C-alpha positions in Angstrom: -16.3 1.6 8.8 -17.3 -1.7 7.2 -20.9 -1.4 8.3 -21.4 2.2 7.2 -19.2 1.9 4.1 -17.5 5.2 5.1 -14.2 3.9 4.9 -6.8 4.9 3.8 9.6 3.2 1.4 10.5 3.1 -0.2 13.0 2.8 -2.8 13.6 -0.9 -2.8 16.8 -2.4 -4.0 17.1 -3.7 -7.5 18.8 -6.7 -6.0 15.7 -8.7 -6.5 16.2 -8.0 -10.2 13.5 -9.4 -12.5 13.1 -12.6 -10.5 9.9 -13.7 -8.9 9.9 -14.3 -5.1 11.9 -17.4 -5.5 12.4 -20.5 -3.5 12.0 -19.1 0.0 8.8 -17.2 -0.8 7.5 -20.3 -2.5 8.0 -22.0 0.8 5.9 -19.3 2.4 2.9 -20.4 0.4 0.9 -23.3 1.6 -0.5 -26.0 -0.6 -4.0 -24.7 0.0 -5.3 -23.3 -3.2 -6.9 -19.9 -3.5 -10.6 -20.2 -2.8 -12.5 -20.1 -6.1 -15.7 -18.0 -6.0 -18.7 -19.2 -8.0 -18.3 -15.9 -10.0 -14.9 -14.9 -11.2 -13.4 -11.6 -10.2 -13.9 -10.2 -13.7 -17.6 -11.2 -13.6 -18.3 -10.0 -10.1 -16.4 -6.7 -10.2 -16.3 -5.7 -13.9 -19.1 -4.4 -16.1 -17.9 -5.0 -19.7 -17.8 -1.7 -21.6 -20.2 -1.4 -24.4 -17.4 -0.1 -26.7 -15.0 -2.8 -27.7 -12.1 -0.5 -28.3 -9.1 -1.5 -26.2 -8.1 0.9 -23.5 -4.8 1.0 -21.6 -4.7 1.8 -17.9 -1.4 2.9 -16.5 -0.6 1.9 -12.9 2.4 3.6 -11.4 4.2 1.5 -8.8 7.6 1.8 -7.1 10.3 1.2 -9.7 11.9 -1.9 -8.1 8.5 -3.7 -8.1 7.8 -3.4 -11.8 9.5 -6.5 -13.1 8.0 -8.9 -10.5 4.6 -7.3 -10.8 4.7 -7.5 -14.6 4.8 -11.3 -14.1 1.1 -11.0 -13.0 0.1 -10.0 -16.5 0.7 -13.6 -17.7 -1.6 -15.0 -15.1 -5.1 -16.3 -16.2 -6.9 -13.8 -13.9 -5.3 -10.9 -15.6 -5.6 -12.3 -19.1 -9.3 -13.0 -18.5 -9.8 -9.5 -17.3 -8.3 -7.9 -20.4 -10.2 -10.4 -22.7 -13.5 -9.6 -21.0 -13.2 -5.8 -20.6 -10.9 -4.9 -23.5 -8.8 -2.9 -20.9 -5.1 -3.5 -20.9 -3.0 -3.0 -17.8 0.5 -1.5 -17.8 2.7 -1.1 -14.7 5.0 1.9 -15.0 7.8 2.8 -12.5 7.9 5.6 -10.0 11.5 6.6 -9.8 11.4 9.8 -7.7 11.0 10.5 -4.0 7.7 11.0 -2.3 8.3 14.8 -2.3 8.9 14.7 -6.1 5.8 12.7 -6.7 3.7 15.1 -4.6 4.9 18.0 -6.8 4.4 16.0 -10.0 0.8 15.1 -9.2 0.0 18.7 -8.0 1.3 20.0 -11.3 -0.8 17.5 -13.2 -4.0 18.4 -11.4 -3.2 22.1 -12.0 -2.8 21.4 -15.7 -5.9 19.1 -15.8 -3.8 16.1 -17.1 -2.2 13.1 -15.6 0.8 10.9 -16.2 -1.0 7.7 -14.9 -4.5 6.5 -14.0 -3.8 4.5 -10.8 -1.0 5.1 -8.3 0.4 2.8 -5.7 1.4 5.0 -2.8 2.6 5.0 0.8 1.3 6.5 4.0 3.4 9.6 3.6 1.5 10.6 0.5 -2.0 9.5 1.5 -2.6 12.5 3.7 -1.3 15.0 1.2 -3.1 13.5 -1.8 -6.5 13.1 -0.2 -6.5 16.5 1.6 -5.4 18.3 -1.6 -8.3 16.7 -3.6 -5.9 14.8 -5.9 -7.6 11.4 -5.6 -11.0 9.9 -6.5 -13.2 8.8 -3.6 -13.5 5.0 -3.7 -16.4 4.2 -1.4 -19.0 3.6 -4.1 -16.6 1.3 -6.1 -16.5 -1.4 -3.4 -19.0 -4.1 -2.9 -21.0 -4.2 0.4 -19.1 -7.1 1.8 -15.6 -5.8 0.8 -14.4 -5.2 4.4 -15.3 -8.7 5.5 -12.0 -9.8 4.0 -10.0 -7.5 6.4 -9.0 -7.9 10.0 -10.2 -5.3 12.5 -6.6 -3.9 12.8 -6.4 -3.2 9.1 -9.8 -1.6 9.0 -8.9 0.7 11.9 -5.7 1.6 10.2 -7.5 2.4 7.0 -9.9 4.7 8.9 -6.8 6.7 10.0 -4.4 6.5 7.1 -6.6 6.0 4.0 -9.7 8.0 4.7 -10.5 11.7 4.8 -13.9 13.2 5.8 -15.5 9.8 5.5 -14.2 9.1 2.0 -11.8 6.3 1.2 -8.9 7.2 -1.1 -6.7 4.2 -1.0 -7.0 0.4 -0.5 -3.8 -1.1 0.9 -2.2 -4.2 -0.6 0.4 -4.8 2.1 0.5 -4.7 5.8 4.1 -4.5 6.8 6.2 -3.6 9.8 9.9 -3.3 10.4 11.3 -6.6 11.7 14.4 -7.4 13.7 16.5 -9.6 11.5 19.7 -11.3 12.7 22.4 -13.8 11.8 21.5 -16.7 14.2 24.5 -18.6 12.9 26.8 -15.8 14.1 25.2 -15.5 17.5 25.3 -19.3 17.9 29.0 -19.4 17.0 29.7 -16.8 19.7 27.3 -18.5 22.1 25.4 -15.3 22.8 21.7 -14.4 22.4 20.2 -11.7 20.2 20.0 -8.5 22.3 16.6 -7.9 23.8 17.1 -4.4 25.2 18.6 -1.1 24.1 21.4 -1.5 26.7 22.3 -4.9 25.3 22.5 -3.5 21.8 25.1 -1.0 23.0 27.5 -3.8 23.8 27.3 -5.6 20.4 29.9 -3.5 18.6 32.8 -5.1 20.5 31.4 -8.5 19.8 30.9 -8.3 16.0 32.7 -5.3 14.6 35.7 -5.9 12.3 36.4 -2.5 10.8 39.2 -3.8 8.5 36.6 -6.1 6.8 33.9 -3.5 7.1 31.8 -5.8 9.3 29.5 -4.1 11.8 27.1 -5.2 14.5 24.2 -3.3 12.8 23.3 -1.0 10.0 20.3 1.0 8.9 19.3 3.6 6.3 19.5 7.0 8.0 19.2 9.2 4.9 16.6 11.9 4.2 13.8 11.3 1.8 11.5 8.9 3.8 14.1 6.7 5.4 15.4 8.5 8.5 11.9 9.3 9.7 11.1 5.5 9.8 14.0 5.0 12.3 13.1 8.1 14.3 9.5 6.8 14.6 10.5 3.3 15.4 12.9 4.3 18.2 10.6 7.0 19.6 7.8 4.5 20.0 10.2 2.2 21.8 11.1 5.1 24.0 7.4 5.5 24.8 6.5 8.6 22.7 5.4 10.2 19.5 8.1 11.9 17.4 5.8 14.8 16.3 5.4 15.8 20.0 9.2 16.3 20.2 9.1 15.3 23.9 11.6 13.6 26.1 11.0 10.3 24.3 12.1 11.8 21.0 15.2 13.3 22.6 16.0 9.9 24.0 15.6 8.2 20.7 17.7 10.7 18.8 20.5 10.6 21.4 20.4 6.8 21.3 21.0 6.8 17.5 23.9 9.2 17.9 25.4 7.1 20.7 25.2 3.9 18.6 27.2 5.6 15.9 29.8 7.6 17.8 30.0 6.4 21.4 29.1 2.7 21.3 30.3 2.1 17.7 27.6 -0.4 17.1 25.8 1.2 14.1 27.8 1.5 10.8 28.3 5.3 10.2 27.8 4.6 6.5 24.2 4.4 7.4 24.2 8.2 7.1 25.8 8.2 3.7 23.4 10.3 1.4 24.7 8.4 -1.7 22.9 5.3 -0.6 20.2 4.1 -3.1 17.5 3.7 -0.6 17.8 0.4 1.2 20.1 -1.0 -1.5 23.4 -0.7 0.4 22.0 -1.9 3.7 20.5 -5.0 2.2 23.5 -5.7 0.0 25.8 -5.5 3.1 23.6 -8.0 5.0 23.6 -10.5 2.2 27.4 -9.9 1.8 27.9 -11.1 5.4 28.8 -7.7 6.8 25.9 -7.1 9.3 25.0 -9.1 12.4 21.5 -7.8 12.9 19.3 -4.9 11.6 15.9 -3.4 11.4 14.3 -3.9 8.0 10.9 -4.2 6.2 9.7 -7.6 5.1 10.1 -7.0 1.4 13.8 -7.9 1.9 12.5 -11.5 1.4 12.4 -10.9 -2.4 16.2 -10.1 -2.2 17.0 -13.0 0.1 15.2 -15.3 -2.4 16.6 -13.9 -5.6 18.2 -16.7 -7.8 21.7 -15.1 -7.4 21.4 -15.6 -3.6 20.3 -19.2 -3.7 23.7 -20.5 -2.5 23.8 -18.0 0.3 20.3 -18.5 1.6 19.9 -20.5 4.9 17.3 -20.2 7.5 19.8 -19.3 10.2 21.0 -16.3 8.2 17.6 -14.6 8.1 16.2 -15.3 11.6 13.8 -12.8 13.2 13.3 -11.8 16.8 11.2 -9.2 18.6 12.9 -5.8 18.5 14.9 -4.7 21.6 12.8 -3.2 24.4 13.4 0.5 25.1 12.4 2.8 27.9 8.8 2.6 26.7 8.4 -1.0 27.6 7.4 -4.1 25.7 4.3 -3.0 23.8 5.4 -0.4 21.3 8.4 -2.1 19.6 7.4 -1.6 16.0 4.5 -0.1 13.9 2.6 -1.2 10.8 2.6 0.8 7.6 1.2 0.2 4.1 1.2 1.0 0.4 -2.0 0.8 -1.6 -3.8 1.7 -4.8 -5.8 4.8 -5.5 -7.2 6.5 -8.6 -5.8 9.9 -9.7 -8.4 12.6 -10.1 -6.8 13.5 -13.5 -6.6 9.9 -14.7 -6.6 10.0 -18.5 -8.9 6.9 -18.7 -11.0 7.4 -15.6 -13.8 5.0 -16.2 -11.5 2.2 -17.2 -9.3 3.0 -14.2 -12.3 2.4 -11.9 -12.8 -1.0 -13.4 -9.1 -1.9 -13.1 -9.1 -0.7 -9.5 -12.1 -2.9 -8.5 -10.3 -5.8 -10.1 -7.0 -5.1 -8.3 -8.5 -5.0 -4.8 -10.8 -8.0 -5.3 -10.0 -11.0 -2.9 -8.9 -13.4 -5.7 -6.5 -10.9 -7.2 -5.1 -9.8 -3.8 -4.3 -13.5 -3.1 -2.7 -14.0 -6.5 -0.5 -10.9 -6.0 0.5 -12.1 -2.5 1.7 -15.4 -4.0 3.8 -13.5 -6.4 5.7 -11.2 -4.0 6.0 -10.5 -0.3 5.4 -6.9 -1.2 1.7 -7.8 -1.7 1.3 -9.7 1.5 -1.3 -8.4 4.0 -3.6 -9.6 6.7 -6.6 -10.0 4.4 -8.3 -13.4 4.9 -8.0 -14.1 1.2 -4.3 -13.6 1.3 -3.8 -15.7 4.5 -5.8 -18.5 2.9 -3.5 -18.3 -0.2 -0.1 -18.1 1.5 -0.7 -19.9 4.8 1.0 -19.0 8.2 4.6 -19.3 7.0 7.2 -16.9 5.9 6.1 -13.2 6.1 2.7 -14.2 7.5 4.3 -16.2 10.2 6.4 -13.2 11.2 3.3 -10.9 11.1 1.5 -13.4 13.4 4.5 -13.6 15.8 4.6 -9.8 16.3 0.8 -9.6 16.5 0.6 -12.4 19.1 3.3 -10.7 21.1 1.4 -7.4 21.2 4.3 -5.3 20.1 2.7 -3.5 17.1 1.9 0.1 17.7 -0.3 2.5 15.7 1.9 4.6 13.4 2.0 8.2 14.7 -0.1 10.4 12.5 0.3 14.0 11.4 -2.2 15.7 9.0 0.7 17.2 7.0 2.8 14.0 7.2 5.2 14.7 4.3 6.1 18.2 5.5 6.3 17.1 9.2 8.6 14.2 8.5 10.8 16.3 6.3 11.2 18.7 9.2 12.1 15.8 11.5 14.6 14.4 9.0 16.3 17.7 8.3 16.8 18.7 11.9 17.8 15.2 13.1 20.3 14.8 10.3 22.0 18.0 11.3 22.5 16.6 14.8 23.6 13.2 13.6 26.2 14.8 11.3 27.4 16.8 14.3 26.6 20.1 12.6 24.4 21.2 15.6 23.9 20.2 19.2 21.0 18.1 20.4 19.2 20.9 22.1 19.4 23.1 19.0 18.1 20.3 16.9 15.1 19.8 19.2 14.4 23.5 19.4 14.4 23.9 15.6 12.1 20.8 15.3 9.6 22.2 17.8 9.6 25.7 16.2 9.2 24.4 12.6 6.4 21.9 13.5 4.6 24.7 15.4 4.7 26.9 12.3 3.5 24.0 10.1 0.6 23.4 12.4 
């Protein structure tokens, strides 16, 4: 990809508020300064428009991330960009689900208009956006040495998830995977180890549950709309399979979730509550000392480190271990996913949007964004130089060195396929249908989709 240049969750809690990453994330950054290029990002990536009239480029990002991302606009890099190009940047929130955003952009393309210029979007939307012709090809906007800043794993991932027919439609700004968080202080108090296998997880309910105080061994977000499919994928990989194949491994994973809720009483049944605000309730419960261990994405750091949680935060409360080993063995315990920037085909300010895009994905700006929030941490060399091998990066390295990161299972109609998985799985998890019926419906509906 790099040589030929043919190179593509989440409602987060508002718990982080308007705060920056805080003290813990600050500790995740090394004292090593960001390497300064002889030519500044605005000089190397931006051709100053001949017309001096100020333009505004709207960048839609996930709603929770707007306050912390807005803090970037006060940084010298961003101020210099606007001064030199006369292009202002405004971050606006995306408040709907991925399905709602897909419909919104489709309607905009049909009408020949657009509600924003640049969009930050997840894997689920990348396949739909690119194959529908909604996004601008990006190959020609990148310098020849652009991919030198990326590790091979991220380049390979981009070939699968951010590229269509040789054209790149997204450049990712994070490289994240679900981690296995646990309360080391609780485990130490009970003189037991964090469970390392599925079978060991099954026994944790009787160790940690206190139903009267609403304390549970574990919790997750099992609601439809992009959350349940993450857990289905995570556990099916651990079982040794691909959820879209609906094989024995998928059956095993789905049955395991059901057992953890109803039979083993390990997983808080409120994980199924559709009134949850994305991951808000799960993360709130963890910080409220009601969860012993859980699967969660790394952006929870921004919640852990919010000023209001300063008195609560201790290293032993946010320990991380490798996920428990399932029937599939020790290799496929988690998977990497990403969000990234792309340019809408109907961008109202297309030429200015191209200049802003080149600026956003430049090494110096990627590093500055990673220092601002764990949401922007990736495996790019510029980012690693900026934040060092601590915090989120340390966790990323731990999982990488252990060889437990699998390739995220791909489907060419990802949004529709995961919606099918979620709908049929939820019916079983709510005990509305039997497991065999759930699997039969899933197979039939995926076959019709294909």
